[in-house]
C-alpha angles and dihedrals in degrees: 000000000000134000119205139149116279111237125225090263090060096070093103092053089048094054090046088053090050092049091053094048135090086219090061115127137139093269095063096047116112097237096053094044090050092050091049089057095042092054092049112046091193091063122090128183127215113185119197124204127197112210130192125224090277093055094253118147106241102162143003149171139208119226121190126206128188124213108228119173091337096314126112105223123182111244140181118230126228090241128096120280094328091151099042120128110257120220127175111240092248089060094043090053090057108072095199095048092044092053091046093053094045091047091052092049092045093051095046097044097047089049095047098035108029093175103054141138124193140171126225117221109246090251090067108079106163115079095163094105088060094043090054089056092054101264121143119229134191132175127248132178132231122192117234122191119199107219104166091110107056093192092056095053096080094032093058099050123095114286094241091049090052089057090050091050094050092048092047092051088061095046106038143040121239126192147130115262136193137191140073094282096060092043089054092048091048092051090050092053092043091054090052092048099051091051085075087067095047097258123126110188111208130222092266092056091047091050091052093049091049091054090050092050090051091053093046089052090058088056096046085240101125136058127186114207125193143193117207137175117252087261093055105259112147112239103168142358130192124195113210126191114213118218107191093177092071100019092244133137115210115209096215115164130018129191128178141171107259092203090063105090102194133133092189108066101055096064091036092056092047090050091049091053093047094049094043092053099036093097092058104031139039103205145031115209112203097182124221125333110219095189130056094235090054097050089042089055093048091048089053091060091062096256123156115239103228122193124225134167132253115197134190139177115252096262097037097106093052090048091048091060090052090047092051090052091052089047092055090050091049093050090049091053092049095052 
């Protein structure tokens, strides 16, 4: 068994691997990962392939590095499971073969990228091959909402939230919108929202995100949902990325008007999205909830808290602090 970098000509084999894998989703597909790098010149992709003795690709992994002040530094992206190991289902069903592939990837990546953090897709449960190679692992939870039955969506949420939803449907307007104007309004609200968490995305980051939204629109892979007052004022907007390969909607970016003091419209907008997409998709993945009020809210919708693993090499945290310092210097230079 051999691990080596996949060349540019290997993109077809990579997408075939993704299509045969339970870890398959839009964020690990070649085209999206390439666009993410093309829209951000500081981002560089290294794709590893694990090959059996016959030269067949039986596993792989994408690793992203960011160029900061001349250095290539491994980085995790703010998209779902982009760096997860990828195993075809036939390999994952074979415990011995699964452990062999994961061990090979763990050995190669820790040797080649000693300061690295990755996420396992929730379908990968066994981190022992990585632990044996010296990696550290800790559990996290994502929140997955089953939406295949549109009638059950409202029925299964918390009783108080159902009252909020019904009230909001009388007070507000919910829809999906397109066009440059709504994208600009969404980005404005998003900027205001993330300031609550101490993050201030600059103009360069916003420009990159806008380019990515434009590309996703050409692929019918994004939907922007809004909540407005009856007189048309925008209260909230949620950008969802649509992953047809695994029938999952990823609730990616949320912006809302902080002056609007309402408990009703957030669950009502989420319910609108779920019911609107239930004919095309089976799940909404909300990602982790770093604060108790956020995971409490997601629980109240009837989501299922689903564990997954985050892994890091022994010195990754120390390296991350250095990387964050370089990032601050870079942002200062770009201003």
